[in-house]
C-alpha positions as CSV (number, residue, x, y, z in Angstrom):
1,M,19.9,14.2,-12.0
2,A,17.4,17.0,-12.2
3,A,15.5,17.9,-9.1
4,R,11.9,16.6,-8.9
5,A,9.2,19.1,-8.2
6,Y,7.5,18.5,-4.8
7,W,4.3,20.3,-6.0
8,S,3.1,21.8,-9.2
9,G,0.1,24.1,-9.7
10,Q,-1.1,27.7,-9.8
11,L,-0.1,30.6,-7.7
12,R,-3.2,32.9,-7.6
13,L,-3.5,36.5,-6.5
14,A,-7.1,37.7,-7.2
15,L,-7.7,37.1,-10.9
16,V,-4.0,36.5,-11.7
17,S,-2.9,32.8,-11.9
18,I,0.8,31.9,-12.4
19,P,1.9,28.3,-13.1
20,V,4.7,27.5,-10.5
21,E,6.7,24.5,-9.2
22,I,7.8,23.9,-5.6
23,Y,11.1,22.2,-4.7
24,S,12.4,21.2,-1.3
25,A,15.0,23.7,-0.1
26,T,16.7,21.4,2.5
27,R,18.3,18.0,2.5
28,S,17.8,15.4,5.3
29,A,20.4,13.0,3.8
30,A,23.3,15.3,4.9
31,T,23.2,13.8,8.4
32,I,24.8,10.5,9.3
33,A,22.3,7.7,10.0
34,L,23.5,4.9,12.3
35,N,21.9,1.4,12.4
36,Q,21.9,-1.0,15.3
37,I,23.9,-4.2,14.8
38,H,23.9,-7.4,16.9
39,E,27.7,-7.5,17.7
40,P,28.1,-11.3,18.2
41,S,26.6,-12.2,14.8
42,G,27.2,-9.0,12.9
43,K,23.6,-8.9,11.7
44,R,21.4,-5.8,11.6
45,I,18.6,-5.6,14.3
46,K,15.1,-5.6,13.0
47,Y,12.0,-4.5,14.8
48,E,8.9,-6.6,15.0
49,K,5.4,-5.3,15.8
50,T,4.2,-7.2,18.8
51,V,1.2,-7.3,21.2
52,P,1.8,-7.9,24.9
53,G,0.7,-11.5,25.8
54,I,0.3,-12.4,22.1
55,G,3.7,-11.8,20.4
56,A,4.4,-10.9,16.8
57,V,1.4,-10.0,14.7
58,D,0.7,-9.8,10.9
59,A,0.6,-6.4,9.2
60,D,-3.0,-7.0,8.0
61,E,-4.2,-7.3,11.6
62,I,-3.0,-3.8,12.5
63,V,-5.4,-0.8,12.3
64,K,-5.0,2.8,13.4
65,G,-6.5,4.2,16.6
66,F,-6.9,7.5,18.4
67,Q,-6.7,7.5,22.2
68,V,-9.7,9.3,23.6
69,E,-9.1,8.2,27.2
70,K,-6.4,6.2,28.9
71,G,-6.8,2.6,27.5
72,Q,-9.6,3.6,25.2
73,Y,-9.2,4.1,21.4
74,V,-11.4,4.9,18.5
75,L,-10.4,2.6,15.7
76,L,-10.1,3.9,12.1
77,T,-9.7,2.0,8.9
78,D,-7.5,3.1,6.0
79,E,-10.6,3.7,3.9
80,E,-12.1,6.0,6.5
81,I,-8.9,8.0,6.8
82,E,-8.6,8.3,3.0
83,G,-12.2,9.5,2.9
84,V,-11.4,12.7,4.8
85,K,-8.2,13.6,3.1
86,L,-8.4,16.8,1.1
87,E,-8.0,16.7,-2.7
88,S,-5.2,18.9,-4.0
89,K,-6.8,21.6,-6.0
90,R,-3.3,22.5,-7.4
91,T,-3.9,26.2,-6.4
92,L,-2.1,28.3,-3.8
93,E,-4.2,31.5,-3.3
94,L,-2.6,34.4,-1.5
95,V,-5.4,35.6,0.8
96,Q,-3.5,38.0,3.1
97,F,-0.3,40.0,3.3
98,V,1.6,40.8,6.6
99,D,4.8,42.4,7.7
100,A,7.6,39.9,8.0
101,S,8.2,40.9,11.7
102,E,4.6,40.0,12.6
103,I,5.2,36.3,12.4
104,D,7.0,34.7,15.3
105,P,9.9,32.5,14.0
106,I,8.6,29.6,16.1
107,Y,5.8,29.2,13.5
108,F,8.1,28.6,10.5
109,E,8.6,24.9,9.8
110,K,10.0,23.8,6.4
111,P,11.2,25.9,3.4
112,Y,10.6,25.3,-0.3
113,F,11.8,27.0,-3.4
114,V,9.1,28.5,-5.7
115,V,9.9,29.0,-9.4
116,P,7.9,29.8,-12.5
117,K,6.9,26.7,-14.4
118,D,7.8,28.0,-17.9
119,E,8.9,31.2,-19.7
120,L,5.3,32.3,-20.3
121,A,4.8,32.4,-16.5
122,E,8.0,34.2,-15.7
123,E,6.9,37.8,-16.3
124,A,3.9,37.6,-14.0
125,F,6.0,35.8,-11.5
126,R,8.5,38.6,-11.4
127,V,5.8,41.2,-11.1
128,I,4.3,39.6,-7.9
129,R,7.8,39.0,-6.5
130,D,9.0,42.5,-7.0
131,A,5.7,44.0,-5.7
132,M,6.0,42.0,-2.5
133,R,9.7,43.0,-2.1
134,G,8.9,46.6,-2.6
135,A,6.1,46.5,0.0
136,K,8.2,44.3,2.4
137,K,5.3,42.0,2.8
138,I,4.8,38.2,3.2
139,G,1.9,36.5,1.5
140,L,-0.2,33.9,3.4
141,G,-2.4,31.1,2.1
142,Q,-3.4,27.5,2.5
143,L,-2.2,24.7,0.3
144,A,-3.5,21.1,0.1
145,M,-0.7,18.6,-0.5
146,R,-0.8,14.8,-0.1
147,G,-4.1,14.9,1.7
148,H,-3.3,17.5,4.3
149,E,-3.9,21.3,4.3
150,Y,-0.9,23.4,5.2
151,L,-0.7,27.1,6.3
152,V,2.0,28.6,4.2
153,S,3.9,31.9,3.8
154,L,5.5,33.2,0.6
155,K,8.2,35.8,0.3
156,P,10.8,37.0,-2.3
157,C,14.2,35.3,-2.3
158,G,16.8,36.4,-4.8
159,R,15.4,35.7,-8.3
160,G,12.7,33.4,-7.0
161,M,10.5,33.1,-3.9
162,I,10.5,31.0,-0.7
163,L,7.4,29.1,0.5
164,E,7.5,28.0,4.1
165,T,5.0,25.8,5.8
166,L,3.8,27.3,9.1
167,R,2.6,25.6,12.3
168,Y,-1.0,26.1,13.3
169,E,-1.8,27.9,16.5
170,D,-2.6,24.7,18.4
171,E,0.8,23.2,17.5
172,V,2.7,25.9,19.3
173,N,3.1,26.0,23.1
174,K,2.5,29.3,24.8
175,A,5.8,30.9,25.9
176,S,4.3,32.5,29.0
177,G,4.1,29.1,30.7
178,F,7.9,28.7,30.4
179,F,9.0,32.3,31.0
180,R,6.7,33.1,33.9
181,A,9.4,32.6,36.6
182,I,11.8,35.0,34.9
183,S,11.8,38.4,36.6
184,D,10.6,41.6,34.8
185,D,13.3,43.7,36.5
186,E,15.6,45.7,34.1
187,A,19.2,44.7,33.9
188,P,21.8,47.1,35.4
189,E,22.9,49.9,33.0
190,E,26.6,49.1,33.3
191,L,26.1,45.5,32.3
192,M,23.9,46.5,29.5
193,E,26.6,48.8,28.1
194,L,29.2,46.0,28.3
195,A,26.8,43.5,26.6
196,S,25.9,46.0,23.9
197,A,29.6,46.7,23.2
198,L,30.3,43.0,22.9
199,I,27.4,42.5,20.5
200,D,28.6,45.3,18.3
201,K,32.1,43.9,18.2
202,R,30.9,40.5,17.0
203,T,28.3,41.7,14.6
204,K,29.1,40.5,11.0
205,K,27.2,39.6,7.9
206,F,25.7,36.1,8.1
207,D,27.8,33.5,6.3
208,P,26.5,29.9,6.8
209,S,29.8,28.5,5.4
210,L,31.6,29.6,8.5
211,F,29.6,27.2,10.7
212,K,30.2,23.4,10.6
213,D,28.7,20.5,12.5
214,R,31.9,19.5,14.5
215,Y,30.2,16.4,15.8
216,D,29.2,15.3,12.3
217,D,32.7,15.9,11.0
218,A,34.3,14.0,13.8
219,L,31.9,11.1,13.4
220,R,32.7,10.9,9.7
221,A,36.4,10.9,10.4
222,L,36.0,8.1,13.0
223,I,34.1,6.0,10.4
224,D,36.7,6.5,7.7
225,A,39.5,5.7,10.2
226,K,37.8,2.4,11.4
227,R,36.9,1.4,7.8
228,G,40.5,0.7,7.0
229,K,41.1,-1.5,10.1
230,K,40.8,-5.2,10.0
231,G,37.7,-6.6,11.7
232,A,36.0,-3.2,12.0
233,V,33.7,-3.8,9.0
234,V,31.1,-6.6,9.2
235,E,28.9,-7.9,6.3
236,T,25.3,-8.4,7.2
237,D,23.2,-11.2,5.6
238,S,20.0,-9.7,4.3
239,G,18.5,-13.2,4.1
240,D,17.1,-12.7,0.6
241,K,20.0,-14.3,-1.4
242,K,19.0,-16.8,-4.1
243,P,20.5,-20.2,-4.4
244,S,23.8,-20.2,-6.3
245,N,22.6,-22.8,-8.8
246,V,19.7,-20.5,-9.9
247,I,22.1,-17.6,-10.5
248,D,24.4,-19.9,-12.6
249,L,21.6,-21.2,-14.6
250,M,20.3,-17.7,-15.4
251,A,23.8,-16.6,-16.5
252,A,24.0,-19.7,-18.8
253,L,20.6,-19.1,-20.4
254,K,21.5,-15.4,-21.1
255,A,24.8,-16.5,-22.6
256,S,23.0,-19.0,-24.8
257,I,20.6,-16.4,-26.1
258,E,23.4,-13.9,-26.8
259,K,25.2,-16.6,-29.0
260,G,22.0,-17.4,-30.9
261,G,21.3,-20.6,-29.0
262,G,23.5,-22.6,-31.4
263,S,25.6,-25.7,-30.7
264,D,28.6,-23.5,-29.8
265,A,26.7,-22.0,-26.9
266,P,28.2,-22.9,-23.5
267,A,26.6,-25.8,-21.8
268,P,24.5,-25.0,-18.8
269,P,26.1,-25.7,-15.5
270,D,26.0,-29.3,-14.3
271,I,23.1,-29.1,-11.9
272,K,22.4,-32.5,-10.6
273,P,18.7,-33.2,-10.2
274,R,17.5,-34.7,-7.0
275,A,18.0,-38.4,-7.0
276,A,14.6,-40.0,-7.5
277,K,13.7,-42.4,-4.9
278,P,13.6,-46.0,-6.2
279,P,10.1,-47.5,-6.1
280,A,9.5,-49.5,-3.0
281,R,9.9,-53.2,-3.6
282,R,6.7,-55.1,-3.3
283,A,6.9,-58.3,-1.4
284,P,6.4,-61.4,-3.6
285,A,2.9,-62.7,-3.7
286,K,2.3,-65.8,-1.6
287,A,1.3,-68.9,-3.5
288,P,-2.3,-69.8,-2.8
289,A,-2.7,-72.6,-0.3
290,R,-3.5,-75.9,-1.8
291,K,-6.9,-77.2,-1.0
292,R,-7.1,-80.5,0.6
293,A,-9.1,-83.1,-1.1
């Protein structure tokens, strides 16, 4: 199945506009997801939205709120939130270029592949890509997607380019608050030489295939091993099964249609209707009393 573009629009540099498409560069489905199961019954645990002192509540009674002080919230409706979302202009304009070393790695968030949308856009795409590679620069811009505005960077990557969403300044904690207690004294020269020699000895070209998630591999092996053991696999009841007679009747009707609905079509399953309750017996009418003369 072909990958689906996450975003499609125009990459703009001054008066040059290039139709491009953006695809997610990472996969979240590669990690193992575990569900919580009620062991005595084998059923999956579900979470209900509750209010202290009230209990479970309906979804249409829930609104969003922003806490301004402890215990105080400003309530917002879905319509009000939708009203402030930004409309995607389908344009990514590169407004600034910086050296790659100027951006602290802590600002980088999620990567995407950027490719030209069609053959007509490919030449202009390659010109911008190669010019950025030659200058060793990263482009910066802001992109509106799904109602939010993202700060993004753009840099060459092989035949294409990589777009990465960046965190805004107020989303990053200041490192000084965490590193303040570390001394500024220089390390002893002898230890520095030993450490440098060790680093040089272990310096190699980066190959991601050499690194594996050993916990993930061990967990998959455990699941495969237990899957073959008796009693290790439970079947949960989703609770949305239809009555068997409805399924049988549907199959019979489909079979009848396929055979033209003739007399040779299989008879529908013998589904006994509910026995009708016999009408209540009425008490016999009493004979009218004879009048005395």
